[in-house]
C-alpha positions as CSV (number, residue, x, y, z in Angstrom):
1,M,26.4,7.7,0.8
2,T,22.7,7.0,-0.1
3,L,21.5,6.9,-4.0
4,S,18.0,6.6,-2.7
5,P,15.8,9.6,-1.8
6,L,13.8,6.9,-0.2
7,D,16.3,6.8,2.5
8,S,18.4,9.8,2.2
9,A,19.2,12.5,4.9
10,L,18.2,15.5,2.2
11,W,15.2,13.5,1.5
12,S,13.7,11.1,3.7
13,G,11.4,13.5,5.4
14,L,9.3,13.9,2.2
15,Y,10.2,10.3,0.4
16,G,11.2,8.4,3.8
17,S,8.3,5.6,5.2
18,A,9.3,5.1,9.3
19,A,7.4,1.8,9.1
20,A,9.5,0.4,6.1
21,K,13.0,1.4,8.0
22,A,11.4,-0.1,11.4
23,T,10.6,-3.0,9.7
24,L,13.0,-3.4,6.5
25,D,15.8,-1.6,6.7
26,D,19.5,-3.6,7.0
27,G,19.6,-4.1,10.5
28,A,16.0,-5.6,10.8
29,L,17.1,-7.9,8.4
30,I,20.0,-9.0,9.8
31,A,18.7,-9.2,12.9
32,A,15.4,-11.5,11.6
33,M,18.1,-14.0,9.9
34,I,19.6,-14.6,13.6
35,R,16.1,-15.2,14.8
36,V,15.9,-17.6,11.4
37,E,18.6,-19.1,12.3
38,A,17.4,-19.3,16.4
39,A,14.5,-21.5,15.3
40,L,16.5,-23.7,13.0
41,T,18.5,-24.4,16.0
42,E,15.6,-25.2,18.7
43,A,13.9,-27.2,15.9
44,C,17.0,-29.3,15.5
45,G,17.0,-29.8,19.3
46,E,13.3,-31.4,19.0
47,A,13.9,-33.5,16.4
48,G,17.2,-34.9,18.1
49,I,19.7,-33.8,15.4
50,V,20.9,-31.3,17.8
51,P,21.4,-32.3,21.6
52,K,19.1,-30.5,23.6
53,D,21.5,-28.6,25.7
54,A,23.6,-27.6,23.1
55,A,20.5,-26.5,21.5
56,A,19.2,-24.6,24.3
57,R,23.0,-23.0,24.9
58,L,23.1,-22.2,21.7
59,L,19.8,-20.3,21.7
60,R,20.8,-18.3,24.5
61,A,23.9,-16.9,23.0
62,L,22.2,-16.1,19.4
63,S,19.2,-14.1,21.3
64,E,22.0,-12.2,23.1
65,M,24.2,-11.4,19.7
66,R,24.0,-8.2,17.2
67,V,25.7,-8.3,14.3
68,A,26.1,-4.6,12.3
69,P,25.7,-4.4,8.5
70,T,28.8,-2.9,7.7
71,E,30.3,-6.4,9.2
72,L,28.7,-7.9,6.7
73,A,29.4,-5.6,3.7
74,Q,32.5,-6.7,2.6
75,G,31.5,-10.9,3.1
76,A,28.5,-9.9,0.9
77,A,30.3,-8.1,-1.9
78,R,32.3,-11.3,-1.9
79,D,29.7,-13.8,-1.7
80,G,26.7,-12.1,-3.8
81,V,25.0,-13.1,0.0
82,P,25.1,-11.7,3.2
83,I,24.8,-15.3,4.9
84,P,28.1,-16.4,4.9
85,A,29.9,-13.8,6.6
86,L,27.4,-13.8,9.0
87,L,27.6,-17.5,9.9
88,A,31.4,-16.7,10.7
89,A,30.6,-13.5,12.5
90,L,28.3,-15.3,14.7
91,R,30.8,-18.3,15.2
92,E,33.2,-15.9,16.4
93,G,31.2,-15.5,19.4
94,L,30.5,-19.2,20.4
95,P,32.0,-21.9,21.8
96,P,33.2,-24.2,19.1
97,D,31.5,-27.4,20.6
98,L,28.5,-24.8,19.7
99,A,29.5,-23.5,16.3
100,E,29.4,-26.9,14.9
101,W,25.6,-27.0,15.3
102,L,25.1,-23.7,13.8
103,H,22.8,-23.4,10.5
104,W,22.2,-27.2,10.3
105,G,20.6,-28.4,7.2
106,A,19.9,-25.1,5.8
107,T,21.2,-22.7,2.6
108,S,21.9,-19.0,2.4
109,Q,18.6,-18.9,0.4
110,D,16.5,-20.6,3.4
111,I,17.5,-18.4,5.4
112,I,17.6,-15.0,3.9
113,D,14.1,-15.6,2.3
114,T,12.5,-16.5,5.6
115,A,14.2,-13.0,7.2
116,L,12.4,-11.6,4.3
117,I,9.4,-13.2,4.9
118,L,9.4,-11.7,8.9
119,C,10.2,-8.5,7.7
120,L,7.7,-8.1,5.3
121,R,4.9,-9.1,7.7
122,D,6.0,-7.1,10.1
123,F,6.1,-4.2,7.3
124,A,2.4,-5.0,6.3
125,H,1.0,-5.1,10.4
126,T,3.2,-1.4,10.7
127,V,1.5,-0.2,7.8
128,L,-1.5,-1.3,7.6
129,A,-1.5,0.4,11.2
130,E,-0.7,3.6,9.5
131,V,-3.8,3.2,6.5
132,S,-6.3,2.1,9.1
133,A,-5.7,5.2,11.0
134,L,-6.1,7.0,7.9
135,L,-9.0,5.4,6.8
136,D,-10.8,6.8,10.5
137,A,-9.8,10.3,9.1
138,L,-11.0,9.8,5.9
139,A,-14.3,8.5,7.5
140,A,-14.7,11.4,9.9
141,L,-14.4,13.9,7.0
142,A,-16.7,11.6,4.6
143,E,-19.6,11.6,7.2
144,A,-19.1,15.6,8.0
145,E,-19.5,16.7,4.3
146,A,-21.4,13.7,3.8
147,E,-24.3,17.0,2.2
148,T,-21.7,19.4,1.4
149,V,-22.7,19.7,-2.5
150,Q,-19.4,19.3,-5.1
151,L,-19.1,19.3,-8.6
152,A,-18.3,15.9,-10.2
153,R,-16.2,15.8,-12.6
154,T,-15.6,13.1,-15.5
155,R,-12.7,12.9,-17.7
156,T,-12.1,16.4,-16.4
157,Q,-15.1,18.3,-17.3
158,G,-17.8,18.9,-15.4
159,A,-20.3,16.4,-14.9
160,M,-23.4,16.6,-12.3
161,P,-23.7,17.2,-8.6
162,T,-22.2,15.3,-6.1
163,T,-21.1,15.4,-2.8
164,F,-17.7,15.9,-1.2
165,G,-18.5,13.3,1.3
166,A,-18.7,10.9,-1.4
167,T,-15.3,12.2,-2.8
168,V,-13.8,11.3,0.1
169,A,-16.1,7.8,0.8
170,L,-14.4,7.1,-2.7
171,W,-11.0,7.8,-1.3
172,G,-11.5,5.7,1.6
173,H,-13.2,2.6,-0.5
174,G,-9.8,2.2,-2.5
175,L,-7.5,2.2,0.3
176,A,-9.9,0.2,2.1
177,D,-9.7,-2.7,-1.0
178,A,-5.7,-2.2,-1.1
179,T,-6.0,-3.0,2.5
180,E,-8.0,-6.2,2.3
181,A,-5.6,-7.5,-0.7
182,L,-2.5,-6.7,1.6
183,M,-3.9,-8.7,4.1
184,T,-4.1,-11.3,2.0
185,A,-0.8,-10.9,0.2
186,R,0.7,-11.0,4.1
187,D,-1.0,-14.2,5.1
188,A,-0.3,-16.1,1.7
189,V,3.8,-15.3,1.5
190,A,4.0,-16.1,5.4
191,V,5.5,-19.2,4.1
192,L,8.7,-20.8,5.7
193,S,11.9,-21.6,3.3
194,L,14.0,-25.0,4.6
195,H,14.4,-27.3,2.0
196,G,18.6,-26.8,1.6
197,A,21.1,-26.1,-1.5
198,A,19.4,-27.8,-4.3
199,G,15.7,-27.8,-2.9
200,T,15.6,-31.5,-1.9
201,D,15.7,-31.6,2.0
202,A,19.1,-33.9,1.5
203,A,20.9,-32.4,4.7
204,L,18.0,-33.2,6.6
205,G,17.2,-36.5,4.9
206,A,13.8,-37.8,6.9
207,D,13.9,-35.4,9.4
208,A,13.3,-32.3,7.5
209,P,9.5,-32.3,7.6
210,A,9.6,-32.8,11.5
211,V,12.1,-29.7,11.2
212,R,10.2,-28.0,9.0
213,A,7.3,-28.3,11.0
214,A,9.0,-27.3,14.3
215,M,10.7,-24.1,13.1
216,A,7.3,-23.1,11.2
217,R,6.1,-22.8,14.9
218,A,8.1,-21.0,16.1
219,L,8.2,-18.3,13.4
220,D,4.2,-18.5,13.2
221,L,4.4,-19.3,9.8
222,R,3.2,-22.0,7.4
223,A,5.7,-25.1,6.3
224,D,5.7,-26.0,2.5
225,D,6.9,-29.1,2.1
226,A,7.5,-27.8,-1.4
227,P,10.4,-26.0,-2.2
228,W,9.9,-21.8,-3.3
229,H,13.3,-20.9,-3.9
230,S,12.3,-20.2,-7.5
231,R,8.9,-20.3,-7.4
232,R,7.9,-16.7,-6.2
233,G,4.4,-16.0,-6.6
234,A,3.5,-15.4,-3.4
235,V,6.3,-12.7,-2.7
236,A,4.9,-11.4,-6.3
237,G,1.5,-11.2,-4.9
238,F,2.8,-9.3,-2.1
239,A,4.3,-6.8,-4.2
240,A,1.8,-6.4,-6.3
241,A,-0.3,-5.5,-3.4
242,V,2.1,-3.4,-1.7
243,A,2.2,-1.6,-5.0
244,A,-1.9,-1.2,-5.4
245,L,-1.7,0.4,-1.8
246,A,0.4,3.1,-3.1
247,A,-1.9,3.3,-6.2
248,A,-4.8,4.4,-3.9
249,A,-2.5,6.8,-2.1
250,G,-1.4,8.6,-5.2
251,R,-5.0,8.3,-6.4
252,I,-5.9,10.9,-3.3
253,G,-3.1,12.8,-4.4
254,G,-3.9,13.4,-7.6
255,D,-7.5,14.2,-6.4
256,L,-6.3,16.4,-3.5
257,A,-3.8,18.2,-5.9
258,F,-6.4,19.1,-9.0
259,L,-8.9,19.6,-6.1
260,A,-6.1,22.7,-4.5
261,S,-5.1,24.4,-7.7
262,T,-5.5,27.4,-9.0
263,G,-9.1,28.0,-10.5
264,I,-10.6,25.1,-8.7
265,G,-9.5,25.8,-5.1
266,E,-12.2,23.4,-3.4
267,V,-10.0,22.9,-0.7
268,R,-6.9,24.2,1.0
269,L,-3.8,22.3,2.0
270,A,-0.8,22.5,3.9
271,G,2.1,22.7,2.2
272,G,5.2,24.6,1.1
273,G,6.2,27.3,-0.7
274,S,8.3,28.8,-3.5
275,S,11.5,30.4,-3.5
276,A,10.1,33.3,-6.0
277,M,7.3,33.4,-5.8
278,P,5.7,34.4,-1.6
279,H,2.1,33.6,-2.7
280,K,2.3,30.0,-4.0
281,V,1.2,27.0,-1.6
282,N,2.5,23.9,-3.3
283,P,0.5,20.8,-2.8
284,V,3.6,18.8,-1.5
285,R,2.9,15.9,0.0
286,A,-0.3,15.5,-2.6
287,E,2.4,15.7,-5.0
288,A,5.2,13.2,-3.1
289,A,2.3,10.8,-3.2
290,Q,1.7,10.5,-6.5
291,S,5.4,10.2,-7.3
292,L,5.9,7.6,-5.2
293,A,3.1,5.7,-6.5
294,R,4.1,6.0,-10.1
295,L,7.5,5.0,-8.6
296,A,5.6,2.1,-7.0
297,A,4.4,1.0,-9.9
298,H,7.9,0.6,-11.9
299,L,9.3,-1.6,-9.0
300,Q,6.4,-3.9,-8.8
301,A,7.0,-4.7,-12.3
302,A,10.5,-5.3,-11.8
303,V,9.6,-7.4,-8.6
304,S,7.8,-9.6,-11.1
305,E,10.6,-9.7,-13.5
306,A,12.3,-11.2,-10.9
307,S,9.7,-14.1,-10.6
308,I,11.1,-15.4,-13.7
309,H,13.9,-17.8,-12.4
310,T,16.2,-19.9,-14.2
311,T,17.2,-23.8,-12.7
312,N,16.3,-24.6,-9.1
313,R,18.0,-21.1,-7.8
314,D,18.7,-17.9,-9.7
315,G,21.0,-15.9,-8.5
316,V,20.0,-12.9,-11.0
317,A,16.2,-13.2,-10.0
318,W,16.9,-13.7,-6.8
319,G,19.3,-9.9,-7.0
320,L,16.6,-8.1,-8.6
321,E,14.0,-9.1,-6.3
322,W,16.3,-7.8,-3.3
323,L,17.0,-4.7,-5.8
324,S,13.3,-3.9,-6.1
325,L,11.4,-5.0,-3.3
326,R,12.5,-3.5,0.3
327,P,12.7,-0.2,-2.1
328,L,8.7,-1.2,-3.5
329,C,7.6,-1.0,0.3
330,G,9.2,1.9,1.2
331,A,7.9,4.1,-1.8
332,S,4.3,2.7,-0.9
333,G,4.9,3.0,3.1
334,A,5.8,6.9,2.5
335,A,2.9,7.4,-0.1
336,V,0.7,6.2,2.5
337,A,2.2,8.6,4.9
338,A,2.2,11.4,2.8
339,I,-1.6,11.2,2.4
340,A,-2.0,10.9,5.9
341,E,-0.5,14.1,6.3
342,A,-2.2,15.9,3.3
343,V,-5.6,14.7,5.1
344,E,-4.5,16.0,8.2
345,G,-4.3,19.6,6.9
346,L,-7.3,19.6,4.2
347,R,-9.8,22.0,4.8
348,P,-12.6,22.4,2.1
349,D,-14.1,25.5,1.0
350,R,-17.4,24.8,0.3
351,D,-18.4,27.7,-1.3
352,A,-16.3,27.4,-4.3
353,M,-17.5,24.1,-4.3
354,R,-21.3,25.6,-4.9
355,A,-20.1,28.0,-6.9
356,H,-18.0,26.1,-9.2
357,L,-21.8,23.7,-9.6
358,D,-23.7,26.9,-10.2
359,A,-21.5,28.2,-12.4
360,L,-22.8,25.6,-14.8
361,G,-26.5,26.4,-14.7
362,P,-29.2,24.1,-15.7
363,A,-26.6,22.2,-17.7
364,V,-25.1,20.1,-15.1
365,Y,-28.8,18.6,-14.1
366,S,-29.5,17.5,-17.8
367,E,-29.3,13.5,-17.2
368,R,-31.6,14.6,-14.0
369,L,-34.1,16.5,-16.2
370,A,-34.0,13.9,-19.0
371,Y,-34.8,10.7,-16.4
372,L,-37.6,12.6,-15.3
373,L,-39.3,13.5,-17.9
374,A,-38.9,9.9,-19.3
375,R,-41.2,8.6,-16.6
376,H,-43.8,10.4,-18.7
377,M,-42.8,10.3,-22.0
378,P,-40.3,8.0,-24.3
379,R,-36.6,8.4,-23.4
380,S,-35.6,9.8,-26.8
381,A,-38.2,12.3,-26.6
382,A,-36.8,13.2,-23.0
383,R,-33.4,13.5,-24.3
384,R,-34.5,15.6,-27.0
385,A,-36.6,17.9,-25.0
386,V,-34.3,18.9,-22.4
387,T,-31.6,19.6,-25.0
388,E,-33.8,22.3,-26.6
389,A,-34.7,23.6,-23.9
390,L,-30.8,23.7,-22.5
391,A,-30.2,25.7,-26.1
392,S,-32.6,28.9,-24.4
393,A,-32.5,31.4,-22.0
394,D,-34.4,29.5,-18.5
395,P,-34.4,25.8,-19.6
396,L,-36.7,25.2,-16.7
397,A,-39.4,27.7,-17.2
398,T,-39.0,26.0,-20.7
399,L,-39.5,22.6,-20.2
400,R,-42.3,23.6,-17.3
401,A,-44.4,25.8,-20.0
402,A,-43.9,22.7,-22.6
403,H,-44.5,20.0,-19.9
404,P,-47.0,21.9,-17.1
405,D,-48.0,18.7,-16.1
406,M,-44.3,17.0,-14.7
407,P,-43.3,17.4,-11.7
408,L,-40.0,20.0,-12.2
409,D,-40.0,21.6,-8.2
410,D,-36.9,20.1,-7.7
411,A,-35.4,19.5,-10.6
412,L,-32.6,22.0,-9.9
413,D,-31.9,20.9,-6.6
414,P,-27.8,19.8,-6.1
415,L,-28.3,18.0,-3.1
416,V,-31.4,16.0,-4.7
417,A,-29.8,15.8,-7.8
418,A,-26.6,14.3,-6.1
419,G,-29.1,11.1,-6.0
420,A,-26.9,8.5,-3.4
421,A,-23.8,10.0,-2.8
422,P,-25.5,11.7,0.9
423,A,-25.9,7.9,1.4
424,Q,-23.0,6.7,0.0
425,A,-20.2,8.7,1.9
426,R,-22.6,8.0,5.6
427,A,-22.3,4.2,4.8
428,F,-18.3,4.5,4.4
429,A,-18.1,6.3,7.5
430,A,-20.2,3.9,9.1
431,T,-17.6,1.0,7.9
432,R,-15.3,2.6,10.7
433,H,-17.8,4.2,13.2
434,P,-20.8,1.6,13.3
């Protein structure tokens, strides 16, 4: 039984993330824990704490060991962490002389936190590859629609001309910004945890810095001489970046659902049907992305709250992080996947875009008209002249009659009035296809 649509058999096709499942599920986390234990053994061997022959044999044995989540469930419920049960399971498969050297100098949180970092790094790598493919698709769409005129809307109201390519470019820039933030957060969080039970290096003593350095090299992480058991800023920063990625995807979903809505119809999306109304094609993926982005925002707040630790190590705050961080990654990964699928099935309706622009008449050119006149008169006077002209039956004719020397020939050309929109679309496309 599952309680979350993020990984349920019923809902995972809509709300699930293949990237999160492959890198963050229980199996991936346990495999990462074993990898961390192996790196600790190797580092202790290099430092001379564990005999080199024993370290080599233990490494070979650990590389072949697999432990199922169900084997650790009872122990995790008993101890509040899965590490004691994991160590017991590993030691059962080891000769007694090797079992003694396992987990030397570490505490449960060192292993779990470091394993989590490895999984988060893998998740970031996988989801960023998916985002990169989505950005390529958006770049191609922005280039193709760079001069497709469209009504820009601000606060839901028709405003002035833009192009659909520029709209797509805005979507892409949001995703690109989130990508940069996630890459930065991924690098910031890539820190080894190895400081022992109270974060004081008591078990490893003077060997602790050397063991940390060797272990960090083995795992391609950074070593930090200060413990971060209760210092969760980098984890919270990673969560914020993951939530920002979900928000960028959700923002695209909002636009897609609006543009596909009845009465707008400027894009067509592949979608699902209604049980009662055969004519409906619901924007399912666009809706899902918005739901997931909103969920991600709530989960990110929980991870932020989990940064508030009491004492050297805090089981309450740590538990809240467990409950929130992996689901947050799942929601974000699923939001990206939903938008990628929606964009793949997107078909712009250029005629509808132009019709909505034309339906508002000269009013959508009011800013352009005012600035054209303002080159030859005070701006306040230009604004009054345009306002008065818009109240007439033929605003452009009224302006021409009142100001015959003004250059107004292309005043109502939507592509000219769109300003830099075509260039913005092409500039974004060039970031992906120079």
